[in-house]
C-alpha positions in Angstrom: 0.3 0.1 0.3 1.3 2.9 -1.0 2.2 5.6 1.8 0.4 8.8 2.4 3.2 11.1 1.6 3.2 10.5 -2.3 -0.2 11.2 -2.4 -0.7 14.3 -1.4 0.2 16.7 -3.8 3.4 18.1 -4.7 4.5 22.1 -3.7 5.2 24.1 -6.5 6.8 27.4 -5.6 4.4 30.4 -7.5 8.0 31.7 -9.4 8.5 27.8 -10.7 4.9 27.5 -10.9 4.5 31.2 -13.1 7.4 29.7 -15.7 6.3 27.3 -16.1 2.4 28.8 -17.3 4.4 31.1 -19.3 6.1 28.6 -21.4 3.5 26.7 -21.9 1.5 30.3 -23.5 4.8 30.8 -25.2 4.8 27.7 -26.8 0.9 27.6 -27.8 1.3 30.8 -29.1 4.0 29.6 -31.4 2.4 26.8 -32.6 -0.3 28.9 -33.3 1.4 31.5 -35.3 3.1 28.7 -37.2 0.3 26.9 -38.5 -0.8 30.1 -39.3 1.7 31.4 -41.7 1.7 27.2 -43.2 -1.7 27.8 -44.6 -2.7 27.9 -47.8 -5.2 31.1 -48.6 -8.1 29.7 -50.3 -8.5 31.9 -52.7 -5.9 30.9 -54.3 -6.7 27.1 -54.6 -10.6 28.1 -56.1 -9.3 30.1 -58.3 -6.4 27.4 -59.8 -9.1 24.6 -60.1 -12.1 27.3 -61.5 -10.1 28.8 -64.3 -12.3 27.1 -67.3 -11.3 24.5 -69.7 -9.0 25.7 -72.9 -10.8 23.5 -76.4 -8.2 24.1 -78.0 -5.1 22.3 -75.4 -4.0 18.9 -76.4 -5.9 16.1 -74.3 -3.5 14.9 -70.9 -3.9 12.1 -68.9 -4.9 8.2 -70.5 -7.8 8.9 -72.8 -5.2 11.2 -75.2 -5.1 10.1 -78.3 -2.5 11.4 -80.7 -3.8 15.5 -82.2 -6.8 15.3 -80.6 -8.0 18.2 -78.6 -10.2 19.1 -75.1 -12.6 20.7 -77.2 -13.0 17.6 -79.7 -14.5 15.8 -76.0 -16.8 17.7 -75.0 -17.9 18.1 -78.9 -18.1 14.4 -79.2 -19.9 14.1 -75.3 -22.4 16.8 -76.6 -23.3 14.9 -79.7 -23.9 11.0 -78.1 -26.2 13.2 -75.4 -28.2 14.8 -78.4 -28.3 11.4 -80.5 -29.5 10.0 -76.8 -31.9 12.2 -75.3 -35.0 10.9 -77.3 -34.4 7.4 -76.3 -33.6 8.5 -72.7 -37.3 10.5 -73.0 -39.2 7.7 -74.0 -37.6 5.4 -71.0 -38.5 8.1 -68.5 -42.3 7.9 -70.3 -42.5 4.3 -70.5 -42.2 4.0 -66.4 -44.1 4.0 -64.4 -44.9 6.9 -62.1 -43.3 6.8 -57.8 -45.4 7.5 -55.8 -45.2 10.0 -54.0 -43.1 9.9 -50.6 -44.9 11.0 -47.8 
């Protein structure tokens, strides 16, 4: 069984306690300042993502083919959509209407 002396709180002088609290405050302030400085500005990343596609640039990635431009892909997708639209609408009309959710 532990002695009562080890269960009593250790006495810390006021000066030592003040130093420890001050050291913790400085450490927290430094970590906060470094975190703020290291964080990227949100506007920079959003601006890079929202730039419109340039159709006259060559394709990149796995789907690229020799001489194919980005605009060619968009045109092909629009053409396929125009071809498929009547069939999709016909299929939607033939499907039974789902009951309204309560």
